[in-house]
Backbone bond lengths (Angstrom), bond angles and torsions (degrees), N, CA, C in turn:
res aa  C-N    CA-C-N  psi(-1)  N-CA   C-N-CA  omega(-1)  CA-C   N-CA-C  phi
1 X - - - 1.434 - - 1.538 114.39 -
2 X 1.390 113.56 -55.33 1.425 125.68 -178.38 1.518 112.69 -57.26
3 X 1.286 112.61 -37.96 1.564 118.93 -179.46 1.476 103.95 -68.68
4 X 1.245 124.97 -42.53 1.481 124.02 -179.45 1.498 110.40 -65.17
5 X 1.282 116.58 -45.22 1.442 119.96 177.11 1.439 113.92 -60.40
6 X 1.278 119.62 -45.21 1.484 125.89 172.26 1.496 112.04 -49.60
7 X 1.423 111.40 -55.16 1.436 122.11 -176.98 1.581 110.90 -56.48
8 X 1.272 115.69 -40.00 1.493 121.48 177.01 1.552 112.54 -65.40
9 X 1.258 116.23 -45.61 1.477 124.75 -175.44 1.508 103.44 -68.38
10 X 1.378 124.53 -36.76 1.404 122.43 -174.90 1.500 108.13 -81.10
11 X 1.346 117.62 -30.02 1.530 120.64 173.59 1.593 112.38 -62.40
12 X 1.363 112.22 -44.68 1.483 120.70 179.48 1.446 109.76 -65.31
13 X 1.256 121.02 -40.99 1.513 125.41 -179.56 1.506 108.59 -63.57
14 X 1.272 119.17 -40.87 1.481 126.58 -177.70 1.480 108.35 -66.42
15 X 1.328 123.50 -15.84 1.469 119.39 -175.28 1.510 110.69 -100.34
16 X 1.226 123.57 22.41 1.451 134.77 176.83 1.545 111.53 -59.92
17 X 1.295 111.60 150.02 1.470 125.64 178.49 1.517 108.44 -64.30
18 X 1.361 121.11 141.18 1.444 120.67 172.93 1.520 116.35 -66.52
19 X 1.408 114.73 -25.20 1.351 125.27 -179.29 1.606 109.33 -124.71
20 X 1.336 120.00 82.09 1.454 118.89 -178.21 1.477 116.03 -61.88
21 X 1.285 116.74 154.83 1.485 122.12 179.96 1.676 110.97 -57.94
22 X 1.349 116.04 -32.00 1.369 120.35 174.16 1.466 107.50 -126.00
23 X 1.276 115.18 114.06 1.598 122.43 -176.35 1.416 106.19 -94.87
24 X 1.281 121.32 77.04 1.448 121.93 174.68 1.543 109.00 -74.46
25 X 1.332 118.19 127.47 1.470 117.10 175.39 1.468 116.14 -56.55
26 X 1.343 121.48 148.91 1.340 124.45 -179.61 1.490 111.92 -68.82
27 X 1.330 123.94 148.83 1.405 121.71 -174.94 1.521 115.34 -91.87
28 X 1.349 116.59 -9.90 1.323 125.70 177.04 1.587 112.27 -82.84
29 X 1.309 115.71 149.19 1.434 115.71 -178.83 1.531 107.50 -105.06
30 X 1.266 111.05 157.35 1.643 119.54 -178.97 1.514 111.61 -77.45
31 X 1.424 115.53 -25.92 1.388 119.47 177.14 1.453 111.83 -120.48
32 X 1.284 118.52 165.22 1.510 127.18 -172.83 1.524 112.44 -81.73
33 X 1.255 120.13 -45.31 1.480 125.77 -176.02 1.500 112.72 -85.04
34 X 1.288 114.73 137.38 1.485 120.49 177.75 1.458 112.92 -76.25
35 X 1.317 119.88 119.16 1.464 124.92 178.19 1.429 118.13 -64.88
36 X 1.246 121.16 157.73 1.493 121.02 170.07 1.471 111.96 -82.97
37 X 1.281 119.36 171.65 1.462 128.38 176.24 1.546 107.15 -60.18
38 X 1.336 113.82 -50.50 1.432 118.08 177.52 1.517 117.53 -56.07
39 X 1.292 116.58 -39.37 1.476 124.67 172.89 1.409 113.17 -58.98
40 X 1.377 114.70 -48.71 1.441 120.80 -176.46 1.583 110.49 -66.34
41 X 1.295 115.49 -42.08 1.536 118.26 -176.66 1.581 104.96 -69.07
42 X 1.410 117.87 -33.18 1.515 113.42 -177.16 1.537 117.65 -92.71
43 X 1.337 111.57 10.20 1.515 116.41 176.22 1.498 107.53 -55.76
44 X 1.465 114.87 133.46 1.414 120.28 -175.78 1.540 111.37 -90.26
45 X 1.340 117.31 123.42 1.486 116.94 176.70 1.539 115.46 -56.26
46 X 1.341 115.11 -35.98 1.490 119.44 -174.24 1.561 110.28 -69.98
47 X 1.338 119.62 -9.23 1.469 121.08 -176.68 1.615 103.89 -88.24
48 X 1.318 119.99 -0.15 1.516 125.15 177.47 1.551 111.92 -133.10
49 X 1.323 112.22 58.20 1.488 114.95 -176.23 1.551 111.85 -62.24
50 X 1.449 111.11 148.31 1.475 120.40 176.98 1.586 103.66 -131.41
51 X 1.297 110.06 138.82 1.468 117.53 179.17 1.550 109.24 -77.80
52 X 1.309 114.63 136.76 1.495 123.57 179.34 1.485 108.63 -64.95
53 X 1.250 116.33 138.86 1.523 127.14 170.40 1.473 107.66 -71.26
54 X 1.326 121.49 121.29 1.395 125.76 -178.05 1.562 115.95 -110.14
55 X 1.322 112.07 -4.25 1.463 115.45 -179.69 1.477 116.12 -83.32
56 X 1.248 120.42 -166.73 1.538 126.24 -173.82 1.495 101.06 -77.38
57 X 1.319 113.59 129.48 1.454 119.07 170.72 1.501 115.21 -69.10
58 X 1.301 119.23 135.30 1.375 124.52 171.71 1.512 115.03 -107.81
59 X 1.351 116.80 140.81 1.431 114.59 -176.13 1.634 100.13 -106.22
60 X 1.367 110.97 162.67 1.503 109.65 175.50 1.520 115.25 -71.21
61 X 1.388 110.46 146.99 1.441 116.25 177.47 1.473 110.90 -98.99
62 X 1.418 116.44 95.17 1.375 121.47 -175.65 1.454 117.28 -69.66
63 X 1.383 119.47 -9.03 1.452 125.50 177.69 1.556 107.47 -96.52
64 X 1.257 119.37 -4.96 1.507 122.52 -175.47 1.527 109.22 -129.39
65 X 1.329 114.77 -118.88 1.442 118.62 -170.24 1.488 116.00 -61.35
66 X 1.329 119.63 -26.37 1.451 119.84 -179.03 1.552 112.16 -105.65
67 X 1.283 113.15 27.14 1.533 119.87 -179.37 1.536 112.17 -56.44
68 X 1.243 122.66 -31.31 1.393 120.87 -175.54 1.645 111.82 -67.89
69 X 1.318 113.67 -19.66 1.451 121.34 179.24 1.515 110.56 -94.87
70 X 1.298 124.39 3.05 1.462 127.70 -176.64 1.446 111.70 -56.64
71 X 1.243 124.77 -26.01 1.532 125.16 174.68 1.522 111.12 -60.43
72 X 1.316 116.97 -32.01 1.482 122.46 -172.44 1.634 108.31 -106.19
73 X 1.370 116.71 14.95 1.417 118.51 -168.65 1.712 112.57 -56.23
74 X 1.337 113.89 -37.26 1.413 115.50 179.81 1.463 112.01 -63.43
75 X 1.380 121.97 -53.15 1.427 127.83 -179.95 1.433 108.69 -61.19
76 X 1.271 122.32 -49.82 1.531 122.43 179.22 1.547 114.70 -59.83
77 X 1.353 111.51 -44.80 1.522 117.70 175.65 1.460 111.07 -60.73
78 X 1.319 119.35 -43.73 1.493 118.85 179.04 1.469 112.24 -67.04
79 X 1.327 117.47 -40.80 1.480 120.53 174.70 1.601 111.11 -60.65
80 X 1.256 121.00 -40.61 1.440 124.84 -179.88 1.480 108.45 -63.86
81 X 1.423 112.37 -43.07 1.469 116.61 -174.60 1.559 109.87 -68.85
82 X 1.276 123.63 -22.05 1.433 119.69 173.37 1.523 113.35 -74.52
83 X 1.295 118.50 -13.52 1.396 118.74 177.83 1.613 113.42 100.96
84 X 1.314 111.00 177.66 1.498 115.30 -179.20 1.568 113.04 -68.84
85 X 1.302 113.35 138.30 1.494 122.74 173.13 1.491 113.68 -120.29
86 X 1.355 112.87 0.91 1.548 116.47 -175.75 1.393 109.74 -156.07
87 X 1.341 118.42 135.16 1.386 133.95 171.45 1.621 111.71 47.25
88 X 1.366 110.01 42.67 1.509 116.19 169.17 1.557 113.40 79.74
89 X 1.364 122.68 -43.05 1.427 122.15 -170.16 1.594 108.97 -125.44
90 X 1.283 123.72 1.09 1.458 121.39 -171.75 1.454 112.03 -113.57
91 X 1.355 116.48 141.58 1.497 124.57 169.39 1.492 108.47 -105.35
92 X 1.357 120.77 109.58 1.355 127.46 174.79 1.587 107.31 -84.20
93 X 1.375 110.12 123.95 1.469 117.17 -176.99 1.495 109.38 -125.20
94 X 1.383 112.46 127.29 1.554 116.39 175.73 1.518 102.99 -107.76
95 X 1.315 107.60 133.94 1.475 115.93 176.16 1.690 109.02 -125.83
96 X 1.348 110.65 130.25 1.496 117.48 -178.38 1.435 110.19 -64.39
97 X 1.304 113.45 147.94 1.437 121.66 179.73 1.633 107.15 -135.09
98 X 1.251 117.09 24.22 1.391 122.21 177.79 1.566 113.56 126.50
99 X 1.247 116.27 -175.99 1.468 115.17 -178.40 1.527 115.68 -61.47
100 X 1.283 121.02 126.00 1.438 123.89 178.63 1.539 109.77 66.91
101 X 1.284 117.35 25.86 1.508 118.67 -178.65 1.585 113.24 -136.57
102 X 1.217 116.65 133.62 1.444 120.27 171.91 1.646 111.60 -146.82
103 X 1.267 115.16 153.65 1.363 120.54 172.04 1.511 110.90 -112.95
104 X 1.367 115.94 149.54 1.483 120.90 -171.09 1.670 100.68 -113.28
105 X 1.289 113.94 132.23 1.434 120.29 175.03 1.596 109.89 -125.66
106 X 1.226 116.79 152.44 1.426 127.16 -175.35 1.483 110.08 -122.26
107 X 1.307 119.38 108.43 1.395 125.93 -178.72 1.444 110.29 -98.73
108 X 1.305 122.65 117.37 1.545 125.60 -174.57 1.530 101.18 -87.16
109 X 1.330 122.38 107.37 1.355 126.91 178.25 1.486 115.05 -67.13
110 X 1.394 119.78 -15.18 1.429 116.19 -178.62 1.665 109.87 -96.37
111 X 1.286 115.23 -6.12 1.475 119.55 174.99 1.542 116.20 -125.61
112 X 1.418 111.35 -23.04 1.545 112.88 -169.92 1.375 112.58 84.25
113 X 1.360 121.99 8.43 1.389 123.73 -178.33 1.529 110.66 -76.80
114 X 1.376 121.31 150.47 1.385 121.23 175.43 1.627 104.27 -128.00
115 X 1.295 112.42 143.98 1.463 126.28 171.10 1.549 113.11 -135.66
116 X 1.316 110.28 140.94 1.485 111.57 173.85 1.545 106.69 -93.47
117 X 1.363 117.69 134.46 1.486 120.47 -179.88 1.362 105.60 -98.08
118 X 1.376 119.13 129.93 1.416 129.01 175.78 1.575 108.91 -102.90
119 X 1.293 116.09 124.66 1.436 124.36 176.24 1.492 108.55 -104.97
120 X 1.301 124.47 89.32 1.399 127.82 -179.04 1.428 115.64 46.23
121 X 1.306 116.17 31.32 1.475 120.54 175.35 1.547 112.80 79.99
122 X 1.333 118.71 2.16 1.471 124.20 -177.41 1.573 108.22 -83.01
123 X 1.343 115.90 147.08 1.299 120.23 -177.04 1.558 114.83 -119.35
124 X 1.316 116.27 4.67 1.459 121.20 -179.20 1.592 105.02 -122.91
125 X 1.340 118.11 75.29 1.367 124.17 -169.75 1.552 113.25 -116.90
126 X 1.337 114.06 129.60 1.470 116.94 176.48 1.470 107.29 -102.71
127 X 1.347 117.91 132.83 1.572 125.02 178.73 1.389 109.68 -115.46
128 X 1.314 111.84 157.64 1.431 121.07 172.12 1.611 106.54 -137.72
129 X 1.279 117.79 131.90 1.471 122.85 177.66 1.442 111.96 -152.76
130 X 1.395 114.57 166.55 1.456 119.83 174.65 1.529 107.60 -131.83
131 X 1.269 116.76 148.12 1.475 117.05 176.16 1.522 120.56 -59.93
132 X 1.310 114.56 -24.90 1.499 123.43 -172.93 1.496 108.36 -96.00
133 X 1.285 122.36 0.42 1.516 128.89 -165.75 1.561 109.31 -125.87
134 X 1.294 116.38 137.78 1.449 122.62 171.13 1.526 112.65 -88.60
135 X 1.395 118.28 5.04 1.439 121.03 178.09 1.590 110.67 -91.25
136 X 1.316 112.24 135.22 1.458 120.79 -179.15 1.624 102.72 -123.47
137 X 1.304 114.31 121.35 1.555 117.77 169.58 1.514 108.91 -103.24
138 X 1.351 110.53 139.21 1.433 118.07 -178.45 1.545 110.28 -138.93
139 X 1.332 117.50 144.32 1.410 119.42 173.10 1.555 105.93 -148.59
140 X 1.277 111.53 147.78 1.448 124.80 174.62 1.460 119.91 -156.49
141 X 1.408 115.94 157.13 1.440 119.81 179.32 1.548 108.66 -77.09
142 X 1.381 113.33 146.76 1.356 122.40 174.05 1.519 103.22 -113.33
143 X 1.392 117.68 120.87 1.387 118.06 179.22 1.623 108.86 -83.26
144 X 1.318 112.87 151.08 1.442 120.56 -179.38 1.467 110.09 -69.63
145 X 1.379 114.74 147.02 1.469 117.15 174.13 1.528 109.36 -71.90
146 X 1.332 119.64 -34.82 1.397 132.43 177.85 1.430 107.82 -83.47
147 X 1.372 123.44 127.66 1.415 123.05 177.15 1.498 117.36 -59.59
148 X 1.262 115.33 -20.78 1.485 120.79 -179.87 1.522 112.45 -102.29
149 X 1.346 115.39 4.87 1.450 122.74 -173.89 1.520 109.12 -80.43
150 X 1.361 109.92 -175.88 1.457 121.97 -170.64 1.525 109.82 -95.95
151 X 1.332 118.95 131.47 1.471 123.91 170.11 1.441 108.32 -65.92
152 X 1.353 124.29 152.71 1.371 124.42 -179.52 1.578 101.07 -135.80
153 X 1.380 112.11 154.95 1.498 119.54 168.05 1.512 113.67 -110.39
154 X 1.335 113.67 130.71 1.448 115.61 -174.64 1.621 106.31 -107.20
155 X 1.127 115.24 128.06 1.543 120.25 173.37 1.629 109.80 -107.58
156 X 1.330 111.86 135.23 1.512 108.55 171.90 1.561 104.19 -154.10
157 X 1.392 110.75 140.59 1.490 118.76 176.01 1.453 106.21 -109.98
158 X 1.319 115.42 149.21 1.498 126.52 -175.20 1.533 105.87 -131.67
159 X 1.332 111.45 152.41 1.422 121.18 173.29 1.593 109.51 -122.25
160 X 1.279 116.24 130.10 1.465 117.62 177.23 1.566 108.19 -78.76
161 X 1.245 121.92 112.36 1.408 127.45 -169.86 1.569 110.97 -146.18
162 X 1.298 118.85 127.79 1.393 124.02 177.61 1.555 115.44 52.22
163 X 1.334 113.74 38.14 1.458 116.20 177.01 1.485 116.61 84.47
164 X 1.295 120.46 15.94 1.575 125.33 -176.50 1.609 107.98 -159.58
165 X 1.274 103.29 165.70 1.534 110.75 179.36 1.588 103.02 -94.52
166 X 1.362 111.82 131.49 1.456 115.59 174.35 1.426 109.11 -119.26
167 X 1.386 118.68 137.94 1.350 120.87 -172.86 1.532 113.26 -76.15
168 X 1.301 118.09 131.70 1.480 121.03 176.43 1.455 112.50 -88.97
169 X 1.270 115.98 -14.82 1.602 121.23 -175.64 1.445 109.89 152.43
170 X 1.296 113.51 159.45 1.450 122.44 176.47 1.594 115.45 -147.07
171 X 1.227 118.57 153.94 1.410 120.87 178.91 1.439 105.53 -148.75
172 X 1.325 119.77 151.36 1.425 130.75 175.85 1.497 113.31 -128.01
173 X 1.309 114.86 135.03 1.466 124.41 -178.63 1.559 106.91 -122.22
174 X 1.404 119.10 151.17 1.354 124.46 175.89 1.543 108.35 -76.61
175 X 1.280 115.16 144.47 1.440 121.42 169.55 1.519 110.85 96.34
176 X 1.286 119.30 -170.20 1.494 125.02 178.45 1.417 116.68 -66.92
177 X 1.328 117.56 147.60 1.474 120.52 176.32 1.464 108.24 -63.42
178 X 1.321 117.12 135.91 1.539 120.83 176.94 1.590 109.92 -71.39
179 X 1.302 117.27 150.33 1.448 121.87 176.92 1.451 109.06 -63.04
180 X 1.330 111.65 154.58 1.541 118.38 171.63 1.410 114.45 71.78
């Protein structure tokens, strides 16, 4: 009985969408050693090439499959209209949600699919990407648990691989995030 149940669960898990509604980056790293902040900041976009999407661009259907994102239809449509800015076929769109807050959405221009990207539950994320690269650089402040504690800056690089973001490594430094 348990074997059949496990087989059913595994079969259902294999039927997942290539662009989930919530694209949480993977927590495993592609390499074994932890990189330094300098290495993460210096990562070369050209080392992770992505082929340009050449098919017909599709926009999100906010009255159908992407209805849950209807509240943000203007910002997401504007971002999609500007074209890809990540991994050949994606438009990454950041939408403000208050002071020091933004949410990041990924519009797949080949399907019109939309997914919210969650970076460790943080909402004040700065991202850097290129349309011809599968590399995504992110950094965000980590607030202290103790009100008198030290703020920290979290750096993490991701690679778009096999339909998801895979962490290439992360580093955290004390204090404010450096400029640039």
